[in-house]
Backbone bond lengths (Angstrom), bond angles and torsions (degrees), N, CA, C in turn:
res aa  C-N    CA-C-N  psi(-1)  N-CA   C-N-CA  omega(-1)  CA-C   N-CA-C  phi
1 X - - - 1.453 - - 1.522 109.49 -
2 X 1.322 116.61 129.17 1.452 121.45 -177.10 1.521 110.78 -79.72
3 X 1.343 116.55 138.49 1.448 122.12 179.60 1.524 110.06 -108.20
4 X 1.333 116.23 145.32 1.456 121.41 174.92 1.517 108.43 -133.77
5 X 1.331 116.32 160.40 1.452 121.76 176.65 1.520 108.67 -104.89
6 X 1.316 116.24 127.22 1.463 120.78 179.99 1.519 108.50 -152.09
7 X 1.330 116.02 134.54 1.454 121.87 176.33 1.528 112.44 60.52
8 X 1.349 115.14 30.12 1.453 119.29 178.69 1.512 114.11 75.48
9 X 1.337 117.63 12.91 1.458 121.85 -179.79 1.519 109.26 -131.33
10 X 1.321 115.73 160.69 1.460 121.14 174.75 1.522 109.23 -90.75
11 X 1.328 116.28 126.94 1.464 123.33 179.28 1.524 108.48 -118.47
12 X 1.310 116.01 147.67 1.458 121.53 -175.32 1.520 110.20 -125.72
13 X 1.328 115.32 134.00 1.463 120.67 172.99 1.523 110.30 -81.22
14 X 1.297 115.82 130.98 1.460 121.20 161.61 1.524 104.24 -106.50
15 X 1.283 116.21 93.28 1.469 125.16 -171.95 1.530 110.57 75.41
16 X 1.301 116.68 122.89 1.466 121.67 -179.85 1.522 110.91 -81.75
17 X 1.344 116.81 149.99 1.467 120.56 175.26 1.523 110.92 -81.12
18 X 1.332 116.28 -179.13 1.464 120.49 176.39 1.519 111.08 -66.37
19 X 1.341 116.45 -33.24 1.453 121.37 177.93 1.510 110.14 -154.94
20 X 1.342 116.14 152.94 1.458 120.11 -178.98 1.516 109.12 -154.28
21 X 1.340 115.92 142.76 1.462 121.17 172.29 1.518 108.33 -144.39
22 X 1.344 116.68 150.77 1.458 122.03 178.82 1.521 108.46 -141.51
23 X 1.334 116.05 136.83 1.453 120.96 -179.38 1.527 107.35 -149.47
24 X 1.330 116.29 103.16 1.454 120.01 179.92 1.519 111.37 66.55
25 X 1.320 115.91 -114.74 1.458 121.77 -176.97 1.531 110.92 -107.03
26 X 1.331 115.75 38.71 1.461 121.04 -177.90 1.523 109.68 -145.11
27 X 1.320 116.59 138.74 1.462 121.46 178.18 1.518 109.27 -140.18
28 X 1.333 116.23 142.33 1.461 121.63 176.88 1.522 109.45 -120.97
29 X 1.326 115.57 134.55 1.457 122.01 177.10 1.520 108.23 -119.81
30 X 1.328 117.04 127.83 1.461 122.82 172.49 1.524 106.80 -101.16
31 X 1.320 116.27 121.89 1.465 119.75 -171.31 1.528 112.69 -76.63
32 X 1.314 113.20 158.41 1.462 123.12 175.12 1.525 108.31 -99.55
33 X 1.340 119.24 133.27 1.465 120.26 177.37 1.523 111.84 -58.85
34 X 1.320 115.12 148.72 1.466 124.59 175.73 1.531 112.59 58.89
35 X 1.340 114.35 45.78 1.467 121.16 173.91 1.521 109.01 -119.92
36 X 1.330 116.12 145.03 1.459 119.26 -174.67 1.526 110.05 -165.83
37 X 1.344 115.53 169.38 1.463 123.57 170.03 1.523 107.55 -129.91
38 X 1.317 117.21 112.05 1.470 122.77 175.89 1.525 108.37 -165.09
39 X 1.333 116.02 144.63 1.458 120.13 -180.00 1.533 111.71 -134.62
40 X 1.310 116.84 109.52 1.467 128.14 160.67 1.526 117.26 69.31
41 X 1.322 119.03 -53.42 1.461 121.64 -165.55 1.527 113.45 -52.13
42 X 1.307 116.96 137.30 1.448 127.93 172.83 1.520 113.87 85.40
43 X 1.331 117.91 -51.38 1.463 117.98 -177.14 1.519 113.51 -135.78
44 X 1.320 116.92 15.00 1.451 120.98 173.66 1.513 115.68 76.10
45 X 1.337 117.09 2.29 1.464 122.13 -176.56 1.520 110.65 -71.68
46 X 1.324 117.07 135.19 1.462 122.98 176.40 1.522 109.13 -127.19
47 X 1.324 116.25 125.22 1.457 120.12 175.32 1.518 108.16 -147.76
48 X 1.319 116.20 121.00 1.459 122.74 -174.89 1.519 109.38 -134.62
49 X 1.345 115.55 58.92 1.463 118.12 -175.61 1.522 114.22 -135.10
50 X 1.339 118.20 17.41 1.472 120.34 179.16 1.524 111.06 -71.91
51 X 1.336 117.97 142.81 1.466 120.77 173.65 1.531 110.69 -68.27
52 X 1.333 116.34 132.69 1.460 122.96 179.48 1.513 108.70 -129.78
53 X 1.321 116.77 137.42 1.458 121.48 174.30 1.526 107.12 -121.20
54 X 1.345 116.29 113.39 1.456 120.28 -173.38 1.528 112.33 -131.68
55 X 1.316 114.56 152.67 1.455 122.81 166.86 1.524 106.62 -115.84
56 X 1.311 118.19 175.46 1.466 120.14 -176.96 1.520 110.87 -130.45
57 X 1.321 114.83 158.58 1.462 120.71 174.55 1.521 109.39 -152.35
58 X 1.341 115.63 151.27 1.454 120.05 171.90 1.529 111.07 -102.24
59 X 1.333 116.34 7.51 1.464 120.12 175.19 1.530 109.21 -66.26
60 X 1.316 116.12 128.23 1.462 119.96 -179.58 1.525 112.47 -82.05
61 X 1.345 116.57 -16.02 1.460 121.34 -178.78 1.523 108.82 -134.96
62 X 1.315 117.29 109.62 1.458 121.00 179.16 1.527 109.52 -158.81
63 X 1.334 115.57 166.97 1.467 122.30 172.62 1.520 109.37 -130.49
64 X 1.311 115.47 141.98 1.464 123.37 176.07 1.523 107.50 -120.97
65 X 1.328 115.52 119.57 1.469 121.60 -177.89 1.522 109.47 -118.26
66 X 1.327 116.82 139.09 1.459 121.19 178.66 1.525 109.04 -156.23
67 X 1.337 115.75 152.11 1.465 120.90 174.57 1.521 109.00 -106.08
68 X 1.334 116.21 135.43 1.464 121.62 179.44 1.519 109.62 -118.80
69 X 1.328 115.97 125.85 1.465 122.33 172.85 1.517 107.39 -112.56
70 X 1.330 117.41 137.17 1.455 119.99 -170.59 1.518 110.98 -143.90
71 X 1.325 114.46 160.25 1.468 121.10 -176.25 1.522 110.54 -137.74
72 X 1.336 116.52 37.52 1.455 120.07 -177.84 1.517 112.27 -61.20
73 X 1.315 116.43 139.06 1.461 121.36 -177.06 1.521 112.90 -116.95
74 X 1.317 117.53 -20.70 1.452 120.88 -175.44 1.522 111.12 -111.73
75 X 1.327 115.46 159.77 1.451 122.03 179.27 1.531 110.65 -54.92
76 X 1.315 115.14 133.93 1.471 126.14 176.35 1.519 114.76 77.68
77 X 1.348 120.06 -2.44 1.468 120.28 171.69 1.524 108.36 -53.39
78 X 1.346 117.63 134.56 1.466 119.54 -172.33 1.517 111.69 -155.49
79 X 1.343 115.75 157.36 1.464 121.04 174.18 1.522 108.89 -160.50
80 X 1.336 115.42 155.59 1.451 119.62 179.70 1.512 112.00 169.49
81 X 1.343 115.57 -147.05 1.461 122.24 -177.17 1.524 109.84 -106.46
82 X 1.323 115.53 158.45 1.460 119.61 -174.68 1.527 111.10 -151.07
83 X 1.321 115.79 146.62 1.470 124.06 164.48 1.520 104.80 -121.35
84 X 1.317 116.93 101.66 1.461 122.04 -174.67 1.509 109.05 -112.13
85 X 1.339 115.51 103.31 1.461 121.26 -179.87 1.525 110.17 -85.28
86 X 1.321 116.30 -48.84 1.459 122.72 171.94 1.523 107.36 -161.52
87 X 1.329 117.14 -178.76 1.454 120.99 -174.31 1.515 114.70 -65.08
88 X 1.329 117.36 -14.00 1.460 121.73 -179.20 1.524 113.22 -103.48
89 X 1.331 116.99 -11.24 1.467 121.31 -173.21 1.524 110.32 -142.33
90 X 1.324 116.82 109.33 1.459 120.50 -179.44 1.533 110.98 -164.52
91 X 1.335 114.88 164.24 1.461 123.49 178.46 1.519 107.39 -132.04
92 X 1.322 117.33 140.11 1.459 119.60 172.22 1.524 109.57 -141.31
93 X 1.338 115.33 147.88 1.449 122.75 172.74 1.513 107.64 -128.36
94 X 1.336 117.63 129.59 1.460 118.63 -171.22 1.522 111.85 -161.28
95 X 1.334 113.89 170.55 1.457 122.94 168.52 1.520 107.42 -107.88
96 X 1.331 116.46 129.84 1.464 121.82 -174.75 1.531 109.92 -127.09
97 X 1.319 115.44 125.86 1.455 120.13 -178.90 1.531 110.96 -70.87
98 X 1.324 115.59 139.45 1.455 120.84 175.21 1.529 110.89 -110.54
99 X 1.329 118.19 -56.43 1.459 121.66 178.31 1.528 108.81 -157.07
100 X 1.329 117.64 -164.25 1.465 120.97 -176.31 1.526 112.61 -71.95
101 X 1.338 117.37 -8.94 1.464 120.59 -178.20 1.519 113.52 -103.20
102 X 1.327 117.25 -35.01 1.459 118.11 -171.20 1.521 112.99 -146.66
103 X 1.330 112.91 162.09 1.459 123.37 171.73 1.528 107.25 -127.80
104 X 1.331 116.20 167.71 1.453 120.41 177.03 1.530 109.28 -118.51
105 X 1.310 114.22 117.28 1.450 121.87 174.72 1.519 106.56 -90.48
106 X 1.326 117.64 116.38 1.449 117.23 -172.13 1.510 114.64 -159.06
107 X 1.325 113.73 -177.40 1.452 121.53 -179.90 1.516 109.14 -138.51
108 X 1.320 114.93 145.51 1.466 122.02 176.68 1.523 108.07 -123.79
109 X 1.322 116.15 132.29 1.456 122.38 173.43 1.522 107.25 -118.83
110 X 1.316 116.03 122.76 1.463 121.83 179.66 1.524 108.51 -115.16
111 X 1.329 116.62 119.43 1.454 123.02 -179.50 1.525 107.95 -128.99
112 X 1.323 116.57 126.44 1.453 120.81 178.21 1.511 113.68 61.68
113 X 1.330 117.06 28.86 1.454 120.81 174.92 1.514 115.54 86.22
114 X 1.352 118.48 14.34 1.465 121.22 176.44 1.524 109.15 -129.42
115 X 1.333 116.34 128.20 1.458 122.54 -177.98 1.518 111.93 -96.27
116 X 1.340 116.10 146.35 1.456 120.25 164.06 1.521 108.47 -123.59
117 X 1.323 116.60 162.84 1.465 120.67 -175.46 1.514 108.81 -140.78
118 X 1.324 116.50 122.63 1.461 122.51 172.84 1.523 107.24 -113.94
119 X 1.339 117.63 130.25 1.460 119.29 -174.23 1.524 111.69 -147.79
120 X 1.326 114.73 163.18 1.454 122.88 172.63 1.524 107.34 -136.38
121 X 1.316 117.52 142.03 1.461 121.17 -179.32 1.522 110.70 -77.56
122 X 1.338 115.64 136.73 1.463 122.38 174.24 1.526 108.21 -131.66
123 X 1.335 119.05 160.48 1.464 120.73 -178.00 1.525 113.21 -61.12
124 X 1.318 116.31 149.74 1.460 122.23 -178.31 1.522 112.51 -68.19
125 X 1.344 117.58 -19.74 1.462 118.76 -177.67 1.529 113.34 -86.30
126 X 1.327 118.50 0.53 1.467 120.57 173.02 1.530 107.96 -71.43
127 X 1.318 117.04 122.69 1.466 119.56 -176.17 1.526 113.30 -128.18
128 X 1.340 116.31 17.00 1.460 119.94 178.96 1.527 108.37 -153.16
129 X 1.336 116.68 136.36 1.456 120.84 179.01 1.528 110.05 -150.09
130 X 1.334 115.90 136.76 1.462 121.75 171.84 1.519 108.78 -89.98
131 X 1.327 115.99 144.83 1.464 121.80 174.76 1.524 108.92 -128.56
132 X 1.331 114.94 144.39 1.461 120.64 172.41 1.524 108.12 -130.97
133 X 1.309 115.11 117.99 1.463 123.33 180.00 1.523 107.95 -107.51
134 X 1.333 116.80 123.35 1.462 120.70 -177.14 1.520 110.65 -123.77
135 X 1.325 114.82 146.46 1.470 121.43 178.87 1.510 110.49 -120.79
136 X 1.324 115.70 136.15 1.452 123.25 167.35 1.529 106.34 -131.98
137 X 1.322 116.86 91.68 1.464 121.98 -175.83 1.519 110.49 68.56
138 X 1.332 116.52 -121.13 1.463 121.23 177.96 1.520 111.80 -98.48
139 X 1.336 116.87 11.94 1.461 122.32 176.98 1.518 109.52 -106.81
140 X 1.340 116.28 144.74 1.456 121.87 -176.44 1.521 110.43 -133.56
141 X 1.330 114.37 151.43 1.464 122.05 174.52 1.514 108.44 -130.15
142 X 1.339 117.08 133.02 1.462 122.47 173.32 1.514 108.07 -112.93
143 X 1.325 115.81 130.39 1.462 122.28 177.35 1.519 109.29 -126.17
144 X 1.333 116.07 160.44 1.465 120.78 178.04 1.521 109.93 -136.46
145 X 1.323 115.75 161.13 1.459 121.78 -178.62 1.517 109.78 -155.95
146 X 1.318 116.21 144.50 1.468 119.81 174.12 1.519 111.84 -86.22
147 X 1.354 117.35 -23.78 1.460 119.99 -174.64 1.522 114.20 -118.50
148 X 1.328 118.25 -1.99 1.449 120.82 -179.65 1.517 114.21 77.56
149 X 1.326 116.81 6.02 1.469 121.94 -179.09 1.522 110.66 -116.75
150 X 1.312 116.04 -52.80 1.465 121.40 -178.76 1.526 108.88 -100.38
151 X 1.326 115.97 111.07 1.458 121.62 -177.42 1.524 110.51 -103.23
152 X 1.339 115.48 143.33 1.461 122.31 177.70 1.520 109.53 -117.64
153 X 1.307 116.17 141.64 1.466 121.27 -179.04 1.524 111.29 -70.21
154 X 1.329 116.71 131.16 1.453 123.30 173.59 1.522 112.02 -101.95
155 X 1.331 116.03 -39.88 1.467 119.13 -172.51 1.522 110.70 -163.68
156 X 1.322 116.73 137.92 1.460 123.68 164.07 1.526 106.33 -116.07
157 X 1.319 117.11 133.34 1.463 119.26 -177.22 1.520 110.78 -150.70
158 X 1.320 114.72 165.58 1.455 122.69 176.72 1.530 108.53 -113.76
159 X 1.324 116.07 135.68 1.454 121.27 178.82 1.524 108.75 -122.52
160 X 1.350 118.12 97.38 1.462 120.73 -176.05 1.523 114.12 -55.97
161 X 1.338 117.29 -30.32 1.467 120.46 -177.09 1.524 112.90 -78.88
162 X 1.334 118.22 -5.19 1.468 121.33 -177.88 1.523 110.03 -86.31
163 X 1.305 116.02 79.47 1.456 122.10 179.89 1.522 109.17 -115.26
164 X 1.319 117.24 126.12 1.460 120.10 178.93 1.516 112.02 70.11
165 X 1.340 116.61 -128.31 1.458 121.69 -177.32 1.526 110.45 -71.14
166 X 1.342 116.33 132.40 1.462 120.78 179.19 1.529 110.47 -127.66
167 X 1.337 116.75 148.24 1.456 121.58 173.45 1.527 109.78 -90.32
168 X 1.322 116.63 150.51 1.463 121.55 175.87 1.524 108.73 -158.88
169 X 1.321 116.66 156.21 1.447 119.18 179.21 1.508 113.59 169.40
170 X 1.338 116.04 -137.24 1.462 122.55 -172.61 1.524 110.15 -126.73
171 X 1.330 114.82 158.97 1.461 119.55 176.97 1.520 108.89 -153.07
172 X 1.322 115.77 161.60 1.461 122.80 172.51 1.523 107.17 -154.93
173 X 1.332 116.82 142.60 1.459 119.10 -179.44 1.525 110.91 -156.17
174 X 1.321 115.27 163.01 1.464 123.64 -179.78 1.520 108.72 -132.37
175 X 1.335 118.08 95.18 1.467 120.66 -175.76 1.519 114.78 -62.63
176 X 1.341 118.07 -26.18 1.459 119.55 177.61 1.525 109.59 -100.92
177 X 1.304 117.40 -167.38 1.466 121.97 -173.61 1.529 110.23 -83.68
178 X 1.336 116.09 72.43 1.458 121.09 -177.21 1.518 110.05 -149.42
179 X 1.322 115.09 173.52 1.452 121.72 175.91 1.524 107.96 -153.54
180 X 1.326 116.76 141.33 1.460 120.65 177.95 1.521 108.52 -148.02
181 X 1.329 116.30 171.26 1.457 122.21 179.96 1.520 109.87 -107.80
182 X 1.324 116.33 127.46 1.463 123.29 173.60 1.524 107.88 -109.73
183 X 1.328 116.38 129.37 1.456 121.80 -178.91 1.522 109.40 -112.60
184 X 1.332 116.17 125.19 1.461 122.05 -179.39 1.527 108.81 -114.28
185 X 1.325 116.71 133.66 1.458 120.12 176.01 1.529 109.80 -148.43
186 X 1.323 116.02 -177.15 1.462 122.25 -177.48 1.538 112.04 55.13
187 X 1.333 115.84 41.63 1.461 120.77 175.50 1.538 109.82 -62.54
188 X 1.303 116.02 136.54 1.466 120.35 174.72 1.527 109.57 -150.24
189 X 1.316 116.18 130.06 1.458 122.16 172.16 1.525 106.06 -116.44
190 X 1.323 116.58 122.10 1.458 121.12 -169.39 1.516 111.43 -139.03
191 X 1.341 115.46 -179.33 1.452 120.25 170.43 1.535 108.45 -59.90
192 X 1.310 116.96 158.84 1.456 120.79 -176.17 1.530 110.73 -65.48
193 X 1.329 115.42 121.82 1.469 120.70 178.91 1.522 112.22 -98.16
194 X 1.307 115.59 5.37 1.469 121.52 173.15 1.526 105.91 -93.30
195 X 1.312 116.14 103.58 1.459 121.64 -172.53 1.524 111.68 -65.79
196 X 1.321 115.27 148.68 1.462 120.39 174.03 1.524 109.35 -60.89
197 X 1.334 116.03 145.93 1.461 120.54 -177.77 1.525 110.98 -71.97
198 X 1.320 115.63 129.42 1.459 121.57 174.72 1.519 107.37 -126.28
199 X 1.314 115.95 101.95 1.458 119.53 -176.17 1.498 110.60 -161.32
200 X 1.332 115.26 -142.65 1.457 119.46 -177.31 1.527 110.42 -64.13
201 X 1.333 117.83 143.73 1.461 120.20 178.74 1.522 110.82 -72.22
202 X 1.335 115.72 149.10 1.461 121.11 176.27 1.523 109.52 -76.50
203 X 1.346 116.42 143.75 1.463 118.89 175.22 1.524 111.80 -87.63
204 X 1.343 116.24 -0.09 1.459 120.80 176.03 1.499 115.36 79.35
205 X 1.351 116.93 2.37 1.458 120.38 -177.71 1.519 111.14 -82.06
206 X 1.314 116.20 131.43 1.469 121.41 174.46 1.519 107.71 -99.29
207 X 1.343 117.13 129.04 1.459 120.55 -176.98 1.521 112.63 -61.01
208 X 1.306 115.76 147.37 1.471 121.51 179.60 1.510 110.22 -97.33
């Protein structure tokens, strides 16, 4: 796996894209046709070949924020944030093109080789989205924002394989025969902005 230096940190490619450039706090990824991340669920399809650019940390509590601008033209073109531990265990949050009318803003959590997908439809003309990925131990939160100020929750999930040091970063892919450019900027790695839960007390019961 090839390593690069960006933003004062070491980043590693898990599969290189068709093209890539980095300048300060900005990175561009040109996607490779027929690349994707999905495992088994619903129709048995497996694809684990999307380009990923990640750095790592052993911080148990942190947030990673980035803005993604995209120009996908074909069905399933997508880009966003990712925590990719291995081909059987990963999380992604992204915007994915469906057709000329709509896109799907969503998140996928893959545990033990099976993916799930939670999504909401957004207009096809949306071409920029902020993401904030936060970690609290082995629990993660993905949020999104149109303006980088007001963030909305997309997903809270648990990743059993996230023990100690974890990789995280950005990705872009084109599952069909297409290619587009995804531009990422405003990278920030900070203290965890996903606040600890303060609410009803737990009764300590573990479900059977």
